[in-house]
Each structure stands twice: as structure tokens, then as C-alpha cells.
N, C-alpha and C positions, 0 to 999 in steps of 0.2 A: 802878481801874475800867476795864472793857474799852473798848479803843478803838471807836469807831462804825465801823461798815463802811459804804462808799459803797454807795447804791443800785445793785443789781442790775439791767441793762436785761432786760426781758421779752422773750421772743420773739414772733413773729408768731403770733396766735391764728387759726389756720386755721378752726376751726368758725365763729367769729364773721364771718369773711370771707366764707364759703361761706352761711351764712344771710342776711347782706346781699345777695349776688349772687343767692340764691334768689327774693327780693324786689325786685331793683332792676337785674337785667340789662340792658345795653341791647339794643335790636333790631337786629340787624346783618343784612345779605343774606348774608353767609357764616356766619354762626354758628347752631349748634343750642342752643336756649333748653336752660336747666336742667331745666325741666319735662320737655321731649322726650328729654331725654337721661337721666333719672330713668326713662321709659318705655321705654329700652333703644335709641332711634334714635342712630345713630353719626354723627360727622361725615364727611365725603368728604374723604380726604386730598387729592385734587387741588383742592378749593374752598378747603382751609385754606391750603396751600402758594401759591396764586393771591393770594389776599387778602393773606398776609403778604409776598409778594415786592412787591405793589403799595405795599404800606402803610410800605414802607420810606422813611425821610426824606419821606413824603407824608400828607395830613391824611386822616381818615376822609371828610370832606366831599368831597375831591377825587377819592376812588376810587372811589365808588359808580358813575357811569355808565360808566367803564372796565370795573369787573368785570363789569357786567352785560352789555358788549357781548361782552367776551371768551368769557363763558358762552355767549352766544346763538351766537356764530361757532364756539366750539370746545368744546363741552359735557363733552370728556373729555380727558386727558392724551394719549391716542393721535391724537384731533383736532388738538390744538396740536402734537404732534410732525410730524404729516404737512403743516401749514400751510408755505408758503414765509416764511423770514424777512422778506421785505420785507414780506408783509403783516401781520406781527405788529407790525414797525416802524409801520406807517401807523397801526394803532389804538392803537400806545402814543404816539403823537406828543401831545404836551401834557401829558404827565403826569411827563415829566424823568427825569432819572438813567437815560440811554437803555442803559447796560451792562447793565441789569436786563432789558431786552427781550431782548437777545441771548442772556443767561445763561439767559432763561426758556425759550427755544427749545432750547437746548443741554440743559437740565435735562429737559426734555419727551422729547428724543430718548433721554437716558439712561435713563429710567425705562421708556419704550416698548421700547427696544430690548435693554437691559442687564437689566431687571427684570421684562420681562414684564407692563409697564403696571400694575405695583403698588408704591406707595412704600415705601422699607424702614421698618421700624416703630420704629427707635431713632435718636436723636440722633447718635449714632457714626457708623451708616451713612447717614444722611442727609446728614450733612457731608461725605461724598465725592462728593456730587453737584455738578455745576457752579451756582455762585452760591448755594449755600446755606451760609451761615457759621453760627458758634456758636449766634446768637440764634435764626435762622429754623430751624434744626435743631431747637432746643429746643421753640420754639413748636409746630412741627409734630407732635413727637413726644410732647408733652403733650396737646395740644386734640385730635390725631385718635386718638391710640393711649394716652392716659393713662398715659404713661411717666413716673415719679416725679421728675421733673427741673425743676430752677428755672429761670425764664423770665424775664428781665430786659429788657424794652424801655425806653424814655424815660419812661414813665409809672411803672413800676414802681421805676424807679431813684429817681424824686422820692418816692414814697412811703416807699420804704426809707432814704433820706437823712433824710428828717424823723422818720420814726419812733425813728431811731437819733441823730437830731441831729448828724449826721456833719459834722466841721469841716473836712474835706478833700474836692476834689472829686470826684465818683462815680467818674471814670476811673481815680483814683489809689487807689481803694479797692474795686474792682470784685469782685476775687476774694474778698475779706472779706464783702463783702454777699451773693454767690451762696452761699458756703459758709453763711452765716447762714440764707438763704432755703431753702435745701435741707434743712436740719435739720426744717423745719416743712411741707414739702410732704405732703399728705394724699393717701388713696387717689384723692379726685376731681381730679386733679392738673389735668387739663385746665380744669376748670370754675374751680379755683383760680388758675390761670395768668391765665384772664380776668377775673375777678374782679378781682384787682390791677392790672390794666389799666383797667378800668371805674373804679376808686377814683381812680386817676391822672387819669382823663379828666373826671368827674364831680364828685369831692368834693375830691381832693388835687391841685388844678390849678396850673398855672405861676405864676398871679397872684391865686390864692385858695385858702384852706384852710378847708372847712365842717365844722371839727372835730366839731361836736355831732353830726352826722350820720353820723361816721364809725366803724365797727366796732371800729376800734384806738385809738380815744382812749384808754381807760384805761392802755394801754401805751406811748403814743407820747410819747416825750422831746421831740421838736420841740414838740408843743401844749403843753406846759407851759413852753415858752420863747416863741420867735417864730417859728411855723413857716416862714413866709415868707423867713426868714434862710437856708433850706436848700432844696435843696443848694447847698453852696458851690461859688461860680461861678470856674472856671480863668480864667486870664490868657487874653485874647482878642487874638490877634496881627492887626496891621492887615492888611486885605485888599488884595493890591496891585491897580493898575490897568493894563490892557493897553488898546491903542489899535490900530486897524485901519480898513478901508475894505470896504464890501460892494457889489456891482455888479449892478444889475437889468437885464437886458436884455431888450428886448421887440420882436417883429418886426412887420410891417405887419398881421398878422392880430391883433395883441393878445396874442399868446403869450408866455410869458416862459421863459427860459432857465433851467434848474436843471440842478445836478449832483451826484453822488453823493460824499459825504464818504470820506475814506481808510478802510481798515478796521481801523487803529488809532487811538487817540489819541480826543480829545475828539469826541462826538458822531459817533462810527464808524460808518459806512454808513447813516448818516442823509441825506436830501436836504437843498439849500439854494441858495442863490445862489454865484456866484464871489465869493471874498473874497481880501483880502490876507493876509500873515502879521499875528498879534497881537504887538506888541511893548510894550515898556515905554515907549519914547519914540515920540512921534507921527512918523509917516513921510509923504513926500509921497504923493499918490494916483498909482498907478501902474494903469491899467486892464488888463485881459487882452488887450484889441484896441483900436486906435484907433477912435475914435467921438467924437460930439458929446456927450461924459457931462456932465450938468448934475447938480448937488447937489440932493438931495431930503429930507435932513433928518439927523437923528442918532438912534441908537438905543443906549441902556443895558441892559445885561442882566449880571445877576449870577449867577456862577456859585459853587460852593463854596467855592474857593480865590481866586478873582479877579473883578474886576469889568471888564466889557469896554466900551469907548466906541467904537462904529463910526459913521462918515460914511458916508451912504448916496448913491449915484451911480446915475442911470439914463440910458439911451441906447436909441434905436430903430437896429437891425442889421438886416444880410440874415442869413436862417437858416444859411448856409455861411460866414459870418464867425467863427462860434465852433466850435472843434473839440471832439467829445466832448459829453458831456451830453444833454441832451432839451430839446425845446421844448413847452412844456405849457399848453393854454388855461386861462384863468381858473376856467372852470366844473369843470375837472377837479384843481384844486389840492388839494381835499378828499382825493383818493385817493393823494396822496404823502406820504413820511415825513418831514413837517415839522416839526422841533422848534420849540419858542417862540419861540426867537431868531430864526429866519428866518421865522416868521410876523409877528414884530414888523417886520423889514425889508420884507417885502412890503406891509404895512399901509401903510408911507410913501408907497405909489403907489397906494394904494385898493384893492389886492388882499387883502381881507380874506377868507381861503378857510374860516374856522370860523363 
């Protein structure tokens, strides 16, 4: 008697995915609907690129107002390239991961000056631009130019991990997942990429799997088991803690002293209050200048790789007592490139500028 063969895993049914997307595509401000694409309306590569950069490690809900503001101020890549970097940093403040904003400006300059204002049309060429990695290059190439290339973001990773019931973390099998998906990319590659993203965002979510609504149900190995067991979670290292002090100096007019962060490192080129070094062990408070420094509170802020604990101090000082930096009136704080950390710091003394 012949030995029974194991059930072979079926591949992604691109036609079923596209049919589902045609009926259920999310309405997003940067997206051309499948119906409009069918009528020949093409996505603007600039808007696709801008949205993809903003969406890196950020939610759709958080991006909306930033995206609208950027398009209002800089409707084309040439406009963005001509803008001062500090103006971009000011508008980016609050969106996080500030290297993205610096790379955004560098990329706009490259597109405007090297490519004549036109984005390259392939993932390979797009990846040569500042700040564009493999995922972003593939997303732009597929969505804007229909290059037949697999696009894997966090949502698609989850869909694929459940579809294949992967027993290992996604990051350990990324190449296999990409090759598997690449073999099923259809002619409508841009719609296909966005359809899989939508599946992960609405049907195959991190905390729920609405399998009966999914166009991939019939071939999904995870649905036949326990879909929420996938993807397998990698070991999570402990997040270290760093400690420091932040110093809020104000003058007799109520202005606050701000400094520009160094050109390299965390929060590079952004604006903030003077701070101490951030160290693994608590260190005594050592202010930038002598004064009647009073403790005003404590701020905790979580970065990707560590948690920061800051003690906040304030003092009234004469403007000439601090070298460098600038003195800014509270009403003008909204025009400064203040990241979330320093907005928290200033809020401890009632300077809530947003």
C-alpha cells in the first residue's frame, strides 16, 4: 500500500485576494481606490513614498494629520526638496523616529537634483535613495509602478505566518516568506500588496483572526489550527533603563531656553532643553549653570532600545547666563522642532505647546 503523502501547502490565491480587496479596500488619503485604478488613474509616487515613510513603525491613525499637513505645505517632491530641513523637523515633531524626517529631506533632494523630480520606477533603483530600504522600495515600486514584487510589512508578515502556520519567528524565515509570496504576485501587484496589508489590518489582526471573512481561508494552515498562535514570537530582550536630568531655564519674560541637539545620534538636529548625559546609573544633578534649581517632576519616555527616566529641574535665569541656544516665548513653542520627549519635559512646568 502506498505511503500517505503529507498535505501540500497551497499558495496564496491572488485572484481571491484581489476580489476581496475590490469590495473591501480601506479608504486612505494616500491611496488610489481599486475602482479608480481600473479606470486608469495612477498613484502619485511622491504621495506613496511620503505615506510609506510616515507609516514606518507608526499607525495609520497617527499619520493622517501629519500627511495632510505635509501635502498642504509641500505638494510636490520639488517643494519638499526646497524646504529648509528645520521646517520639516518642526512639522515632523511628535511623529517619532526622527531620522526618517532627515532622510525624507535628503531623499527629496536626491529625487529633485539627481532624477529630475521623477522617482525611479524599480525597487532596485529606489533603494539607492537616502532612507529607502528594501520594504519601502518594494512598496513604492509595486503601488506606484506595478512592479511585480513581493511587499512584506508587519501586516503581511502576520498573514503569511498564519497562512503557512510557521513555527519559527518571521524574521528567521523572511527570505522564504518573500520567495513564496513572490511566486504569486499578479499583474495588479500594487493592489495585491495593499490588499494583503488590508487583510492584516482588518481581518488577520494581531489580537483577532476573523477567518470566516478571509479570502484565504480555504488554503490557510493556521486557520485549521489556532491562528492566534502565529506568528511565533521571538525572544524579547529586556529593555535597559537610562537615567538623567533635564533643565528648564526661564527668564523674567517667561521665555524658555532651548538648544539644538547634536547633528548625530538620538534626536539629532531636533530642539530641546539642556540635559545631562543619560547613564545606566543615577547620577547627581549637575546643572548647566549655577542657579536656584528646583525639582519639578519626573518624566519617563520609552525609546526603541531603552527606557529613559528624567528628573526635571527649573530655574529663573538672566538671558546672558546661558551661552548658545535661544530663548523662546511660550506662544512660539509650536514653531520649534520639539520631539515628544521634550514636550513631556516642558509640560511639567505648564508649557504645553501642542
